[in-house]
N, C-alpha and C positions, 0 to 999 in steps of 0.2 A: 215662147219658152217659159215653162213654169219654174218659178223660183220660190225658195223659202228663206225668210229673213229672220234671224235670231237677234233679239235686242237684249243684251246682257247687262243692263244698267244696274242689276243687283247680282252680277256674277253668273256662275253656271255650275250645276251639279247634275249627276245622273238622274236623280229623282225629279229635279226641276224640268229636265228635258222631257222625261216621260209624261209628267203632268201637262206640259205645254202641247205635246202632240195629241194626247187624249182630248184635251180641251178643244183642239183644232179639228177633231173629227175622227182620229184613228180609234177604232173600236177597243174599248177597255177589255172586252171579253177576249179579243184576239191576243192581247198581251198576257192576260191572266192564264189562258190556255197554253201559251208558249212557255211561261214560267213553270206551270204545273208539269209540263211534259219533260222538263229538264231532269227531274228526279233528284233535286237537291234539297227537298224538304222545305221549299220556299213557296210563298204565295204573295199576291199583291192585294193591297187594300186601297181602293180609290174613293176619295171623298172630296167634298167642296169645303173650302176654307176661306177666310177673309185675311188679307194681308194689307194692313193700313188702308182699309176701305176698298180694296180691290178683290173681287171674287175670283178665285182661281181653283184649279184642280190640283189636289195633293195626292201623290202616289207614294205609299209606304210599302216597304218590303218586310215581311214577317218570315222568320226562319225558325223552325222548331218551336213555334208558339211565342217567339220573342221578336220585338220590333227593333229594326235597325236604328242606331243612334247616330246623331251628328258626331263628328270626330272628337270635339272637346268634351261632349257629354259622355262618350264612350270611355275616354281616359279618366274622367272623374269617377265614373262607375267602377272602373278597373282599380283605381287607387283605393276607393272605399271598400272594395271587396278583397283587398290585399292581394292583388295580382290576378284575380279571377274574373274576367269580364264575361259578357254574354257568350253563350256557348257557340254561337254562329259567327262571332265577329272575327277580328283580325288575328286572334291567337292561333288560328290554323292557316298557315301559309300554303299556297299552291304554286307550283312551278308553271312556266309558260306551256310546256309540253302537255301537262295534264289538263290545263285550261283549254288548249286547242282540241284535245281529244273530246272533251265535253261538248265543245261547240260543233265539231264535225259530226258528232252523234245526235245533235239536236234535230228536232223535227221542224226545221225552217229551210227556206230556200238557199240555194248555193250562193246567191248574191248577198243575202243577209249573213251567211256564215263568213264570207270573205270580208265583209265590213266589220263584223264583230272581232275577227282575228286581227284585222288591221288596227283596231282600237287597242286591243291588248298588247300587240307588238309595239305600239307607240309608248305605252306605259312601261313595258319591259325595257325598251331602249333607254328611256329616261332614267329608270332605276339603275340600270347597268352602268350608265355613264357616271351617275352620282357616286355610286359605291365602288367604281373601278373594278367591276367583275364582268365575266362573260355573260351574255344575255341568257344563256342556258342555265346559269346558276341563280338567276333572279327568282326569289320566292316572294310573292305578294303578301305583305303583312297589312299595309294600309289599303291597298286597292284590289287585292286578290280574294277577299272574302266573298261569301255567297251573295251578299247584297250587291256588291259591285258587278259580279257576273250577271246578275239579274238585270241591273241597270243597263249594262253594255249590250247584252243580247237583245233586250227589249228595245233599246235605241236603234239597233241595226234593223230589226224587223219593222219598227215604226217608220224609219227613214225610207224603206222600200215602199211601204204602203202609201206614203205621201205622194209618190210618183212625181217628184220634181227633178228638173234637170240640173239644178245647182242650189247649194246652200250658201248663203251669204251671211256674214256675222258682223255685228257692230263691234266697237271697241269694248273690251271686257273690263268691268269694274272689279278689281282684284281684292278690294278691301284694305285692311291694315292691321296693325298690332302683331300679335304672335299667335302661334298655334302649337298645341302639344301633339307630338307624333311619337311613333314607336322608338325613335332614336333621340328624343329630347324635344326641347322647345325651340322653335325656329320662327324667324320673322315671316310674315305673310308677304308674298306667296311662299308656300312650302317648297322645298328643293325640287321635288318631282314636278310640281306645278310650274315652277319657274323654267325648268328645262323644256317642258311641253309647250310653253307659251313663247318660245323663241320664234321670231318673225311675226308674231301676232301683235295687234294693236291693243294696248292695255293702258289703264289709268287707275287711280285710287280716288274715291270720293271723300276719303277720310274716315269712313265708318270703320270702327275697330273690331273687325271680324274677318274670318276667312270666307270670302265670297266665291272664289273659284276653287273647286276641289280637283285633285288629280284626275278623277274619273271624268268630271265635267270638261277639264282641259283636253283630255284625250279624245273625247267625243267631238269637240269643236275642231281640234287639229285634224281629225280624220275626215269629217263631213264637210267642213267649210272650205270653199275654194278661194275665198278672199275676204278681207275685212274692209268694210265700206260704210258710208252713211246710208240711210234708208233709200233703197233703189226706186227708180221710177217703175211703177207697177200698177196693174189693175187688181185690187184686193179681192180675193175670193173668200178667205176665211182667216180667222186668227184665234189664238188660244193663249191662256196664261197658265204657267206651271209654277206651283208654290214651293218655296224652300221650307225647311223645318222650323226656322225661327221667324218671329214677327217683330221687326224693328219699328219703334215709334217714328212715324213720319217718313218711313222709307219702305215702300212696298217690296217685300222680298219675293219677287217673281221674275220669271223670264217670259218674254212675249215672243210667240212664233206667228209670223204672218206669211200666208201662202197666196200666191197670185200669178198673174201673167205679166212677164216683162214687157213693158211698153216703150222702152227707150229706143230712140232712133239712131243712137250712136253705135256703130258697129263695134268699137273698142270696148263699149260697156258690156257687150255680149260675149266677148272673148276673154277668157281668163288670162292673166299675165303673171309670170313668175320669173324670178332670177335663177339662172342655172350657171354652173361653172363648166367651162370647156377646157379639157386637158389635151395637149397634143405632144407627140414625140415622133421624130423621124427615125426610121429603123432600116439599116441596110445590111446587117450581118446577123439577123435572127433566124434561127431554124424555122421553116414554115410550120412544122409540126408543133413547135412551141407557141407560134403565133396564134394558132387556133385555140390552144389551151388557155392562153392569156385572155383572149376575147371572152371565152366562156366564164372564166373566173371573175373577170371584171363585172360581168352582168350578175353573177351570183352574189357578188359583194356589194351590190347596190347601185351600180351604174345605170343611168336612165337609158343610155344607148351607147353602143360601141361600133365603130366602123373603120375601115381602112381604105386608102386610095393609093394606087401606084404613083410614085414620083421619081424623077430623075435627080439624083443628088450630086454633090461635088465629085469631081474626078470621073464624071459620067457613070457613076454606079447606080444601078436600079435599086430602088428601095420602096418602102411603104410609109405613108403618113397614118399613124394610129391616132384616132380621135375618140375621146371619151366624154360623154355628157353626164354630169352628175349634179346632185343636190350640193349646195355650198358646204353643208356640214359633213359631207362624205368625201370632199375633194382631197383632204390631207391623207386619208386612209388609202384612197385609190392611187394617189401619187406614189406613196410608199410601195404599193404593190407593183407599179410600173417600173420603179427602180430595181426592185428585188427580182422580178421575173423576166425583164427584157434586158437588152444590151445598151439601152439609151443612157446617155450621160447628162441629159437635161430634159425637163418636162415644162412646156409652156403652159401658162394658166391665165385665163381671163374670165370675167363674168359677163354674161349676156342676158338680155330679156327675151323670154320665150312666150309666145302667145299660143294658147291651145283652145281648140273647140270643146264645147261641152260634150262629155262622153258618159255613156251608161251601158249596162249589160242587160241583155234579155236572153232567156234560155228557151230553146226550141227543141222539139222532139224529132228524131230521125229514126229510121227502122233499126238502127244499131245502138241507139242511146241518145242522151241529151247532149247538146252542143251549145256553148255560149256564143252569142253574137255581140261583138263590140260595135256600138252605134255612135257616130259623131253627128252633132247637129249645130246649126248656126241660125240664129233668129227663129228658133223653134222648128226649122226645117232640117230633115235628115240629109246630110251631105255625103256621108260615107258609112258603109257597114261591111263587116267581114267576120267570118266564122273564126273562132279561136283555134289556132293551129294545133296546140297541144291536145285539145279535146278531140279534134279530128284524127290526129296521129294515133292517139290511144285507141280510139274506136276502130280505125283501120287495121291496126295490129291485132287487136283482140278478135275481130271478126273476119280477118283475112280478105279484106276488100281493098280495092285501090284507094289510096288517100284522096286522089282527085274526085273520086265518086262520092266519098263522104262529104267533102267540101262543097261540091256542086249541089248535093241533096240538102245540106244545111242552108245554103244560100237560097235555094228554091223555096224551102219551107218558110224561111223568114220573109221572103217577098210575098208569099201567099198570105201569111199572117198580117203583114203590114197592109196589104191591099184590103183585107177584111176590116181593119180598124178605121180606114179612111171613110 
């Protein structure tokens, strides 16, 4: 199994991640062409720099002829210009819907689009929680500028090109001191960064600077499956991505190492996470409402929802409704269960779930493209299945049996898989 390890001893930002992947072999020209195709007036500048004696790749974003600035330099520039910062910076907010439209229209793969949207959704969720507003009303001032869009879309494309089964991340050095944001001066980590780093492993080396930006935190939150020490691996390549500042005696870089997992322990190859299980016994709920409840729970973020028939007290037939959720979504889903079902009590417990490494590949069928979800263990494919929604859509559009589309997608994947062996 191929893995990528991110060592964030000097934090993480979007431009540092891009620099590290380019240094590790992702073609800079690919990222430059991706950025150019977005039509945002942006371009990348890739250079070699030294950071406390370490040679690293620096990726800068230029928009409308102006170079993106680190956050504190941007606000110093804004203050000096009496409220008028660089034309492309954070003065022009964008909503999540507009950003999604730009990503969907981009000339990148469906997998990269999905990753980029997931990163921005993580940012939006953090901002929405901090400001107590619906996610649809979030406008990105700090993280929604063109430079951040370039960082995130570039990161999504680069992550796919690396062709790894899993990203693993070290503990993140968040830095210290304060940082000036659009809403005032805050201690490091900034509020959005703090929200994004929930469940992550973090520390501060004492350096008085913001080392993890919201964009960097969102990239790590979306890509990394776990936080751990350097994994047992056969190293294939590595790269260093430079940050904007050069701290004396402290290399301001992130290191990316790619290689083959050589661990013999099965548990090291299977990701582990804590999930919350919500349960309720129902014996007087209209079956039509039951189906509605299950659909809404999934739409509201449940990882899985299922029901089993049970025999309840007084020999009444009923159903056991079980909801699997992320711990942070459990309260919201519990409220929904109380408001939409007839239950008077919801049981709750946390459990550890182990999951196989998963990835998506897109294959062509006579009716259009279908995504295949692929699960693997120890680098060996154990399960694969065509995405139901893709097959259902193609079957409806072309008036062919659903089972025919699913069978053809499976056949095409098996043929492609055999050719790769």
